[in-house]
C-alpha positions, 0 to 999 in steps of 0.5 A, a space after each residue: 498526514 505529511 504536514 510539518 509540525 511547529 518546533 514548539 510542538 515537536 515530540 518524539 512519539 513514544 514506541 509504546 504509543 498507539 493510534 487513537 483508531 484503526 483505519 481500515 483499507 482494502 486493495 481494490 480488485 484491479 486484478 479480478 481477485 486475490 486467489 491464485 487457485 480459483 479462476 472466477 471470484 465473482 469480481 471481474 477486473 472492470 470499471 463497473 465492479 470497482 466503481 460499485 465497490 469503491 462507492 459501497 466501501 464509503 457507505 460501509 465506513 472504509 477509510 482507503 483503497 489501495 489501487 495496485 499498479 502492474 500492467 500485467 496480472 500477477 494474480 490470475 496469469 499474464 494473459 488476464 485482464 488488469 486495470 491501469 491504476 492511474 486512470 482508475 484512480 482519476 475516474 474514482 476521485 470523480 465519483 467517491 467523496 470520503 475514501 483515500 485513494 492510495 495509488 501505487 506508483 513505480 518510479 521507473 515507469 513514471 518521470 517524476 515531474 510528469 507523475 507530479 503533475 498527474 497526481 496534483 491533478 487527481 488530487 485536485 479532483 478528489 479535493 485532497 484524498 490522493 496519496 501514493 504507495 511508492 513501489 521500486 518494482 520487482 517484476 523483471 519480465 513485466 519490465 521487459 515486455 513493456 520496454 523499461 529498463 529494470 535496474 538492480 535492487 539497490 539501484 531501484 532504491 537510489 532512483 526512488 530517492 531521487 525521484 521522491 526529491 523531485 516530486 515533493 519539491 514540484 509540489 512544495 516549491 514554486 519553481 524547481 531545479 534539480 540535476 542528479 544522477 537519474 533525472 534532471 529538470 530545469 525551472 520546473 513549474 507545477 500549478 495548481 498544486 495539490 490541495 493537500 499540503 505540502 503534498 499527498 501522503 507517501 506511503 512505502 514498504 520494504 524490508 531491506 536496510 536500504 528501503 528501511 532507511 530510504 522510507 524513514 528519510 523520505 516517506 510519511 508511512 511505512 506499510 508492512 507485509 502481514 506478520 504476527 504482532 510479535 514480529 510487527 511490534 519490533 518492526 514499528 519499534 525499529 522504524 520509529 527510532 529511525 524516524 526519531 533520528 531524522 526528526 532530530 536531524 530535521 529540527 522538527 520539520 518532519 512528523 512521526 511516521 504512520 504504520 500499515 500492515 497488509 492482511 487477508 481477512 476471513 470471518 465465519 460464524 465459527 473457528 472451524 469454518 473459517 479454517 476450511 475457507 483458509 484451506 481451500 484458498 491455499 492449495 496452490 500448485 506449481 502448475 497455476 498461472 501465478 507460479 512462475 511470477 512468484 519465482 521471478 518475485 522471489 528473485 528480485 526482492 530482499 525479504 527478511 524471511 523466506 515466503 512459502 508458496 502457501 504464504 503466496 496464495 494471497 499477496 503480501 503474506 497476508 494470511 500471517 496476520 491471522 485475521 481468520 476466525 470468528 468476528 471476535 477472534 479477528 477483532 481481538 487480533 486487530 486490537 493487538 496490532 493497534 496496541 503495537 502501533 499499526 494504525 491502518 490495516 490494508 485488506 483483502 478478502 474474496 469475494 470482496 464485495 460480500 466479505 467487506 459487507 460481513 466485515 463491516 457488519 460483524 467485526 468493525 462494531 466490535 472495535 468502535 
């Protein structure tokens, strides 16, 4: 995914082009669920559950799992358990065979040279299945509790840009010296290199101009919040145009981007049943454990559109994708996203194990 393309094969991808097939990923439930109004979703935040889920997902045909990184639990409340992303990823690398492991990483929490080494080692364990989801952080209260300095929005992205230069350089170069505003390394040696060359795929998301320009120039894939296809299609076109400029400026040494989107999925035998389930999971009130975190998130992000409390009942505007209905209705919506250029769906559902089984049995065959 992050392989360089030869000049003779250089081609600007048309905005109308669609991926050959949709890849299906899912959020690993490291927080014990995704619903802010249901205490027990029957998926505890434990190694036992996540290992079973990851291994079964490979059998079902899922391509990727996203392992989110927060030290506190923003879904069930700060006092609830939350698994560590990187140690969980290392363990999963050893007990899975095909699944791509997309691990979220926040540059403010990880010095880049050390993270590059750690990631290369996990990539070796997994035989080239590691990917990074670079997140420029949003939770100021978590940073305070863990003793981490919290930058302002644009400063976070400036730090991220330099952080990516060090990480990518460490994977690519035999020795790296970097002296910048945020990080300094002198004659850095990183061996062994990652199996995937020149390094693991770098995914990122963001809706501010600062974020989109950074992602277009330094990342391999753009991951979007859930939205209707009529909003997603122009976003893909916009990012593709930004990337085209980078490809031209690089002389063909950068490849076209890939595009993913978060989505919450509800599949039922009838449309009425599906919408009853949607109503059940969206009645979040101001006293729920995640409500304070919702306010913190709104204060520290720059979104293209405001997010309602109902939207926040599941992560990343997942319900706006509209994957709610019968298997045929959901499959039809997915075809629309694929035609718009989306090649990866990052799904949430609850309870995750049972609903992923249903999705694999009823929806995936309609898209093969």
